[in-house]
C-alpha positions as a Python dict, from the first residue, in 0.01 Angstrom:
ca = {
    (1, 'X'): (0, 0, 0),
    (2, 'X'): (-62, -324, 191),
    (3, 'X'): (-432, -312, 104),
    (4, 'X'): (-342, -284, -263),
    (5, 'X'): (-113, -586, -239),
    (6, 'X'): (-383, -785, -61),
    (7, 'X'): (-641, -686, -323),
    (8, 'X'): (-407, -791, -602),
    (9, 'X'): (-329, -1123, -434),
    (10, 'X'): (-699, -1195, -382),
    (11, 'X'): (-777, -1104, -743),
    (12, 'X'): (-495, -1330, -867),
    (13, 'X'): (-631, -1620, -661),
    (14, 'X'): (-987, -1560, -781),
    (15, 'X'): (-881, -1540, -1145),
    (16, 'X'): (-668, -1856, -1115),
    (17, 'X'): (-965, -2043, -969),
    (18, 'X'): (-1198, -1914, -1240),
    (19, 'X'): (-951, -2002, -1517),
    (20, 'X'): (-938, -2357, -1380),
    (21, 'X'): (-1319, -2371, -1372),
    (22, 'X'): (-1331, -2241, -1729),
    (23, 'X'): (-1090, -2513, -1848),
    (24, 'X'): (-1295, -2781, -1673),
    (25, 'X'): (-1613, -2646, -1832),
    (26, 'X'): (-1452, -2652, -2177),
    (27, 'X'): (-1338, -3011, -2128),
    (28, 'X'): (-1664, -3130, -1969),
    (29, 'X'): (-1937, -2946, -2158),
    (30, 'X'): (-1797, -2929, -2507),
    (31, 'X'): (-1650, -3269, -2587),
    (32, 'X'): (-1623, -3169, -2952),
    (33, 'X'): (-1331, -2931, -2884),
    (34, 'X'): (-984, -3056, -2958),
    (35, 'X'): (-697, -3009, -2713),
    (36, 'X'): (-556, -2739, -2942),
    (37, 'X'): (-884, -2548, -2942),
    (38, 'X'): (-907, -2565, -2563),
    (39, 'X'): (-549, -2438, -2539),
    (40, 'X'): (-632, -2143, -2765),
    (41, 'X'): (-934, -2052, -2552),
    (42, 'X'): (-726, -2083, -2236),
    (43, 'X'): (-444, -1871, -2379),
    (44, 'X'): (-694, -1595, -2460),
    (45, 'X'): (-853, -1623, -2114),
    (46, 'X'): (-512, -1604, -1940),
    (47, 'X'): (-420, -1299, -2147),
    (48, 'X'): (-748, -1133, -2051),
    (49, 'X'): (-688, -1217, -1683),
    (50, 'X'): (-338, -1067, -1705),
    (51, 'X'): (-482, -744, -1841),
    (52, 'X'): (-732, -733, -1553),
    (53, 'X'): (-439, -758, -1312),
    (54, 'X'): (-260, -475, -1491),
    (55, 'X'): (10, -697, -1638),
    (56, 'X'): (113, -662, -1997),
    (57, 'X'): (188, -1016, -2106),
    (58, 'X'): (451, -1061, -2372),
    (59, 'X'): (278, -1167, -2689),
    (60, 'X'): (411, -1283, -3019),
    (61, 'X'): (198, -1064, -3238),
    (62, 'X'): (221, -1063, -3610),
    (63, 'X'): (547, -944, -3747),
    (64, 'X'): (542, -764, -4075),
    (65, 'X'): (811, -780, -4335),
    (66, 'X'): (914, -463, -4511),
    (67, 'X'): (777, -578, -4844),
    (68, 'X'): (437, -692, -4723),
    (69, 'X'): (121, -529, -4851),
    (70, 'X'): (17, -419, -4500),
    (71, 'X'): (349, -247, -4442),
    (72, 'X'): (326, -66, -4775),
    (73, 'X'): (-24, 61, -4705),
    (74, 'X'): (74, 176, -4357),
    (75, 'X'): (-160, -64, -4175),
    (76, 'X'): (9, -209, -3870),
}
């Protein structure tokens, strides 16, 4: 069990470092991106990293109202 905890801790540290590098690359190499666009890319990258760690991050997915076309057709 201790090896698993160590592996998870190391993976968390590696992913945190890579996320920071990714943000720096977005800011440095693509000056045309707005702060909002960078935040969207980072949010997606953090969500992906959470899935790699086995976490299920809470997301605010689309909510469908009862009368919407998607709800009527059964697509959710």
